[in-house]
C-alpha positions in Angstrom: 93.4 185.0 69.8 92.4 182.0 67.8 90.8 178.7 68.9 93.8 176.6 67.6 97.4 176.1 68.6 99.2 177.4 65.5 102.4 175.4 66.3 100.7 172.0 66.2 97.4 172.8 64.5 95.5 171.1 67.4 92.3 172.9 68.5 91.4 173.4 72.2 88.4 171.2 71.7 90.6 168.3 70.4 93.0 168.8 73.4 90.0 168.8 75.8 88.6 165.6 74.2 92.0 163.9 74.5 92.4 164.9 78.2 88.9 163.6 79.0 89.4 160.3 77.1 92.8 159.9 78.9 91.2 160.6 82.3 88.4 158.1 81.5 90.9 155.4 80.5 92.9 156.0 83.7 89.7 155.8 85.8 88.7 152.5 84.2 92.2 151.0 84.6 92.3 152.2 88.3 88.9 150.6 88.9 89.9 147.3 87.3 93.2 147.3 89.2 91.3 147.8 92.5 88.8 145.0 91.7 91.4 142.4 90.8 93.4 143.2 94.0 92.9 140.7 96.9 90.7 143.1 98.8 88.7 143.9 95.6 88.2 140.2 94.9 87.2 139.6 98.5 84.6 142.4 98.3 83.2 141.1 95.0 83.0 137.6 96.4 81.2 138.9 99.5 78.8 140.9 97.4 78.0 137.9 95.2 77.4 135.7 98.2 75.1 138.3 99.8 73.1 138.9 96.6 72.6 135.1 96.3 71.4 135.1 99.9 69.0 137.9 99.2 67.7 136.1 96.1 67.1 133.0 98.1 65.5 135.1 100.8 62.8 136.4 98.4 61.5 132.9 97.9 62.1 131.5 101.4 59.3 129.8 103.3 56.9 132.4 104.5 57.5 135.0 101.8 54.5 134.0 99.7 52.3 134.5 102.8 53.8 137.9 103.4 53.2 138.9 99.8 49.6 137.6 100.1 48.9 140.3 102.7 49.8 143.1 100.4 53.6 143.3 100.3 55.1 143.8 96.8 58.4 142.4 98.1 59.0 140.0 100.9 62.1 138.4 102.3 63.2 136.2 105.1 67.0 136.3 105.6 69.1 134.9 108.4 70.7 138.0 110.0 74.0 136.2 110.1 74.2 136.3 106.3 73.6 140.1 106.3 76.1 140.6 109.1 78.8 138.6 107.3 78.4 140.8 104.2 78.3 144.1 106.1 81.3 143.2 108.2 83.3 142.4 105.1 83.5 146.2 104.4 82.5 147.8 107.6 85.3 147.6 110.3 82.9 149.2 112.8 80.3 146.5 112.3 82.9 143.7 112.3 84.3 144.8 115.7 80.9 145.5 117.3 80.5 142.4 119.5 76.9 143.2 120.4 75.9 143.1 116.7 78.1 140.2 115.8 76.8 138.1 118.7 73.2 139.1 118.3 73.0 138.0 114.7 73.1 134.3 115.6 70.1 132.5 114.0 67.8 135.5 114.1 65.7 135.9 111.0 65.2 139.3 109.3 61.7 139.3 107.8 60.8 142.3 105.6 57.7 143.6 103.8 58.1 146.3 101.3 55.4 148.0 99.3 56.6 149.5 96.1 53.4 150.5 94.4 51.2 153.3 95.6 49.0 151.6 98.2 46.3 152.7 100.6 47.7 150.5 103.3 51.1 149.1 104.2 50.9 145.9 106.3 51.9 146.6 109.9 54.6 144.5 111.5 52.1 142.5 113.6 50.4 141.3 110.4 53.7 140.5 108.7 54.9 138.6 111.8 51.6 136.6 111.9 51.8 135.8 108.1 55.4 134.6 108.5 54.7 132.7 111.7 51.7 130.9 110.1 54.0 129.5 107.4 57.2 128.8 109.2 57.8 126.8 112.5 59.2 129.7 114.5 60.7 129.0 118.0 62.7 132.2 118.5 61.9 135.9 118.1 62.6 137.4 114.7 63.0 140.9 113.3 60.2 142.4 111.3 60.5 145.5 109.2 57.7 146.9 107.1 57.6 150.0 104.9 57.9 151.5 101.5 61.0 153.0 99.7 62.5 155.6 102.0 60.1 155.0 104.9 59.9 152.3 107.6 56.5 152.3 109.2 57.4 149.8 111.9 60.2 147.5 113.1 60.9 145.3 116.1 61.3 141.8 117.5 58.2 139.7 117.1 56.9 136.2 117.9 55.0 133.9 115.5 51.6 135.2 116.9 52.5 138.8 115.9 53.2 140.0 119.4 55.9 142.7 119.6 58.6 141.6 122.0 60.9 144.6 121.8 62.3 147.6 119.8 64.9 147.4 117.1 67.4 150.1 116.8 70.3 150.5 114.4 73.0 149.8 117.0 71.1 147.9 119.7 70.3 144.3 118.9 70.4 143.2 122.6 66.9 141.8 122.3 68.1 139.3 119.8 68.2 135.7 121.0 71.6 134.1 121.6 
């Protein structure tokens, strides 16, 4: 047996390359078609709005103070903005009244340490840093950790007092 098709003179390698190129072109066309469809455009728009929100959140009032206590990244984001993005592609989240109602004006304050560090600021310290810079009149969510690890999370007041636990599907502590 030879490595070529004697009738057409096309080698198996050439056929394989043509099949792979054809599959790649179809995948690209399929992706483009999905992205220009109404749901695709809606998803892209939601993603752009959320990324713009996150960008603003990294320079929001209080984030410089959070970085000053040892956080490589800090953000302060209204939970409503994150909830709107998530609900745009998660039917479960969009229909979960507890989560949707809890979002309200609750702020999500986050400290993330990227570089190897001897100490990651605890949530009480993050809450005090945020509360010292921003006039806070309602509990807010604080999360502190490093990539892949959350060392603490919960609802806090401006003095760094932990008011309650935060779980993935229970935001009942969130203010109305």
